C-alpha positions, 0 to 999 in steps of 0.5 A, a space after each residue: 500499500 501506498 499511504 500518502 497520508 498575533 503580532 503587536 501593534 507598536 508602528 502606528 498608522 504605517 503599521 495599519 495601512 499595510 494591514 489595510 492593504 495586506 487585507 484587501 488582498 483576500 480576493 480574486 476575480 478571475 475572468 472566462 470565455 464561458 459560463 457553466 450550464 448548470 452547476 454540477 459536473 455529474 449530469 453536464 459535459 459544460 468544460 466550464 462546470 469542471 473548471 470552476 467546482 471539481 475539486 474547489 467546490 466538489 471533491 472526488 476519491 482521487 485528484 490529479 497534479 499539475 504534472 499529470 501524477 493521481 494523488 489522494 484527495 478524499 481517499 487518504 490511501 488505496 491499496 490494488 489487488 495483484 490482478 487490478 481488479 479490487 481497489 480498497 479506499 481508505 477515506 479521509 477522517 472528518 470531512 464534512 459537506 457544506 451543509 455540515 452533514 458528515 461525509 463517509 463510505 455511504 456517500 460514495 457507494 451513492 455518488 458511484 451507484 447514482 452514474 451507473 444507474 440505467 438511467 445516469 446522465 453522467 456525461 462520462 458514463 463509460 469511466 464507470 463501465 468497468 465496475 462491478 460493484 462498490 462496496 461501503 465496507 465500513 465508513 472509512 472504507 469503500 471496497 470497488 470491484 472491476 470486472 477487468 483491469 482499467 489503465 485510466 481507473 484512478 485518474 478517470 475517478 479524479 475527474 468532476 464526473 466521479 466527484 463525491 455528492 450526497 443523496 440528500 442533495 444530489 438532486 438540487 445540486 445543479 443549481 445550489 451545489 453542495 461538496 466537500 471541498 475548500 470552496 463553497 458555492 456562494 453565488 450566480 448571476 446567470 450571464 454575468 459573474 459566479 462566486 465562490 468561498 472559503 469552507 472554513 471546515 475544510 481539513 486543508 483550511 489553514 492552507 488557504 490564503 483566498 477568502 472568495 474567487 469570483 468568476 465574471 463570464 466575458 465571451 467577448 475577447 476585447 471585453 476581456 482586455 478591457 476589464 484586464 486592463 481596467 483592474 477589474 480582473 485579476 487574471 484571465 486563465 484561458 484568454 481567448 485573444 491570442 493577438 492581445 499577449 504582447 500588449 500584456 507582456 509589455 505591461 508591467 502590471 502582468 504575467 503572461 504564461 504561455 502552457 499547454 493542454 489537452 485539448 484537441 481543435 479538430 474539423 468534427 466531420 459527420 461521418 454518419 452522412 454524405 458526403 463525409 461517410 466516404 473515406 476519399 473525401 474525408 481525405 481529400 479535406 485533410 490534404 485541403 488543409 493548411 494547418 500551420 496557417 490555420 494557426 498562424 491565422 487563427 491563433 497567431 502561432 500559438 498551438 502545435 500541429 496535430 495529425 491525430 487526436 492526441 496531445 503532442 506534449 504526451 510521451 506517446 505522441 507519434 507525429 502524424 502530420 505529414 500523412 496528409 500533406 497540404 496537396 489541393 490537387 491531391 484533394 481534388 483528385 480524391 473528390 473526383 474519385 468519389 464522385 464528389 465534384 462541386 460539393 457544398 457543405 454547412 460549417 456550423 461554429 460554436 461562438 469561441 474565437 479559435 473556432 470563429 477564426 479557424 472557419 474562416 481560413 478553413 473555408 478558403 483553402 476548402 474552396 481551393 479544392 472545390 468544397 463550397 463552405 457555408 459558415 453558420 456561427 451558434 450559439 453554445 446552447 445551439 451547438 450543444 442541442 444540434 450538433 453535439 445531441 441531434 448530429 445536426 450538422 456536416 462539419 464543426 470545429 470544437 476542443 476536446 479539453 479532456 484527457 485521455 478521450 481517445 475512446 470518443 471514437 469508440 462510442 459509436 454512431 450516437 456519438 455526435 462523430 457519427 464514427 462507427 468502427 469495430 477494429 477500432 472499438 476493439 484497439 481501444 479495449 485492448 487500450 483500454 484495459 492494458 495496464 502494463 505501461 511498455 505495451 499501453 504506450 505502443 497500443 496507444 501510438 497504433 490508435 493514432 495511426 488508426 484514426 490518422 489513417 481513417 481521417 475520421 476527422 480534420 485533425 488541427 492543432 492543440 489548443 495551448 493555455 495563454 493566461 495572463 495574470 497580475 504579477 503579484 498572484 501564485 499558485 495558479 497552473 500553467 498547464 491544464 492536465 485535466 478540466 479543473 484547475 485547483 483554487 487552494 494554492 492561488 495567493 497574493 505575495 
């Protein structure tokens, strides 16, 4: 088992003024482009929910560090059986929910049973599929038995989808979240801002320096820049306007931090209907794309080109950007072979700047190959309803921010890709159940090559994390290995 277990006032008015200034630095205002749809990460896939609530308001059995290492959270330690099927978790003591009720093994069992239930609406229900049973051995111990080994199990249950909730409050968490984290929910003004305040009964409360965190939702990049320059924001961890970074680099009030994310930006092709049910057309699109021009034009050179669905900073990454070199004539030849000349398709894009800007460049690139693209810019709610849920689209541009998400391609024809390949499904089962690191590395590389050969989508670039922060602020993550971003280490220097 691995167990991770007042000063006298003598300086007069000057000291009082210093204390007043210091006292003023107990809150932070952060900007975000995307607003949560609801406040419960166990019922909705919107990334902003995890970004605000996971491991801040809610906690999971495990957590993940900025380097991607799995570490204890509500589970202080665990043991794993030699066959990789039985996990026994020792729970942290004296943990309470924000309503004052005690946390114990029964809450863990309730959470997992709820996620695995037939009528579950958990956004990534598949991560619970390997679980055979969850037992509350005693108030401080949980035994989880799997039906097969799962290479990503401890990592997956660190995510917001596996946040531990109480049966008494689960039904109302969408609007009134109650968790066990270092911050509790205070207020949400839809379309404007959301605030969290420190939970003084948390086991790590002594280490939490910031008393209140306010998130302001600013979809417009120009408005985000103006708010930072006017000192209305202390940070914008994911700046949507890369073209303004030089301005902030030149301003002594700010630090500009360039990190990595797990977000693959893709030109998603609806594989379930013509013309993209034909691999020749999908390959034609890939040859028509000039990824470097897209990165330069849409993200001012920030970001790294990808040739498959995998982050370049990962040790198992394979550079497949050369599989479909930019070749307009090759694209035209493939379209002619498929009998798909003079194609007309619609590209529905959400309002995110990376999607809007990429769409205009892609429209021009595909036109040179003989594909006429009509761009429709849609709001996020429409995108979720029509594109994600109903597959009512030809093409779309979206960033997939979740880690270890190659399994999206094994979700079958009902998922919005409309992609269903039995050979890939079998390969992903081998990936998911392989616990030997060397074999897993080889399988992940095989998976990348498979998706590139099948030209499932136009794989564009890895979205960078471009953060702008007040120089006095520390404790934030430069990169995003997961969707959540812990707040408890933030502090003013």
